[in-house]
N, C-alpha and C positions, 0 to 999 in steps of 0.2 A: 504494500500500500504506500509506504513512504516514497519509494522510487516513482510510483505513478503520481503521487502528490507533487513531488519536486518537478516532474515533467509538466504537470499542469501549471505550476508557478512559472516554469521556463516559457511555456506557450503564451502566458499573459504578461511576461516581463518587459515587453517592448519599451514603452515610454517610461515606465516606473523604474526600470533598472538599466536595460541595455542602452537606451538613448538618453539616459539621465546623466548630465555632466558632473553631478556630485558623486556618482559611483565610478571609480576608476575601472576602465575596461578589463584590466587584468584581475579584477575582483568580482566581476559579474556573476560567474558561476558560484563563487562562495556565498554571495548575497542571496542568490536563488536557492541554494541548498539550505542555508540558514533559515530562510523564510519558510520553506517547506517543513523543515524540522520543527520550527517554532509553532507552526500551525498545527501539526500533528500533536505536539506536546500540549498545546493549548486546548485542543479538543479533549485530550485525555484528562487534563485538569478540570475542565468544565464538567465532564461526566463524573469525575471523582468528587466534585464539590456539590453534587446534587442538581446539575443542570441538564439532566436527561430530557426533561420535557422541552426545553428550549432547542436542544439538538434535534429531537424527533419532530418538533414543529417545523424546523427549517427543512429537514430532509423530506418531510411529508407535504411540504408546499403550503403550510398554514402561514409561514413567515417567509419574507424575502431576505436575501443576503444584501441588505442595505446598511449604510453607516449607522442607522439607529437600532439595528438588531443587536440584542445582548450578546449573541455568539460572535458576531462580527466585531463588536466593540472589544470583547475579551481577547479574541485572537489578534486583533490589531494592536492592542496594548502589549501582548507578548512579542509580536514581531518588532514593534517600536523599541522595546527594551533590548531585544536581541541585537538589533541593528546598532543601537547606541553603544551597547556594551562591547560587542565583538568587533565592530568596524569603526567606532568613534564618530558616527554621524551625529550631527546636532539634532535637537528635538524636531525642528521644522523639516529637515531633510528626511528623517526617519518617518515622521507623520505622512509626508508626501508619498513615500514609497509604500508604506502600509496601506494608506488610504486608497491608492490606485490599484494595489494588488489583492488585498485580502477579500474585499467583496466580490471581485471578478472571479478569483480562484475558487472561492466558496460556492458561488453560483454555478460555476462549471462542474464542481465536484458533485453538487446536488443533482444537476442535470444528468451527468454521466451515471450517477448511482441509480437514477430513476428511469434510465433509458434501457429497455430490454434488449436493444440491439448493440449495446456497448458493454462489454464484459470487463473493462479496465477497473471498474469499481463496483462493489456490491455492498449493501448496507450491513449484511451479516459479517462479511469479511472486514469491513472497517471497524465494527465494534469488537470483533474477535482480536484484531490487531491491537486496538487501543487498550483492551483488557488483558492482553497477554494470553489469549485463549480462554479466559475465565467466563466469557459470555456465550460459549458454545451451546450451553443448555437452554439459553433464552432465545426464542424465535423472534428476532428483532424485526423481521419483515411483518410478522403478525402484529407485533406491538405497534409498529409504524402504521399499519392498516387501521388499527383501533384508534390511533390518534387522528388520522385523516378522516375517519368516519364519525368521530365524536363518541366512540364507544368506550371511552375511558372514564366518563363521569359516573363512577360507581356509587357515589353518595348522593347523587341527584341534586347537587347544589348549583348546577349550571356552569361549572368550570371543571377543568382537569387539573388537579394539583397533586401534591405529594400524598394526600389522604386517599385519593382515588387509585394511585399506583400501588400504594401499600395494600389497599383492599384487594387489588387484582393479584398481587403476589402472595398474600397471606390467605387468600381464599375467602375473605369476608370483610376485613377491615380492622380486626383486632389482632394484635400480636405481630411481632417482627418489626424491625426498624429498617425500612427499605433504604433510607439514606445511608445508614451504616453499610448495608449490603452493597449498594452502588459504589460507595467510596472504596470498599474492599475490592470490587471487581476492577476498577479503573485506576487504583493507586499504582504509583511507580515502584 
């Protein structure tokens, strides 16, 4: 998955990296690789900290990969920090690179994941990779389908939140702390 994600970053890197005068040409590939790695690590962190619903909403098409999306904001922050720390970019330059790359790469990732004719990414594979194989027993595609069809509102309060997901995994709504389980699945 990481290699495919880095290739997606490379495909989108035109103006943000390759044609960007603040990025030395001999560092383009390093910046591309660091961006892909940072995005993968950021997705893992989002999932580990209880952002499963946000990620599923994005991959399910309920949310768009725009600057206002919490997943995009989180991943952009990771990329910005990585670019500043590893390459010494100033805040404005790092913001420009992340702002031009992260939403586009994430939108392409979602599109490719949902395209039955494109096997470069699949939602189960992404989650398995991010969890180190610990999510194999969870049918992510089924969970995504429930998110897109609104079938996760288990407690009937009109929204899908942690209580609904806990009810789904515990068989009713009592017992088990899903947040701890999810953190365990996706922790590094």
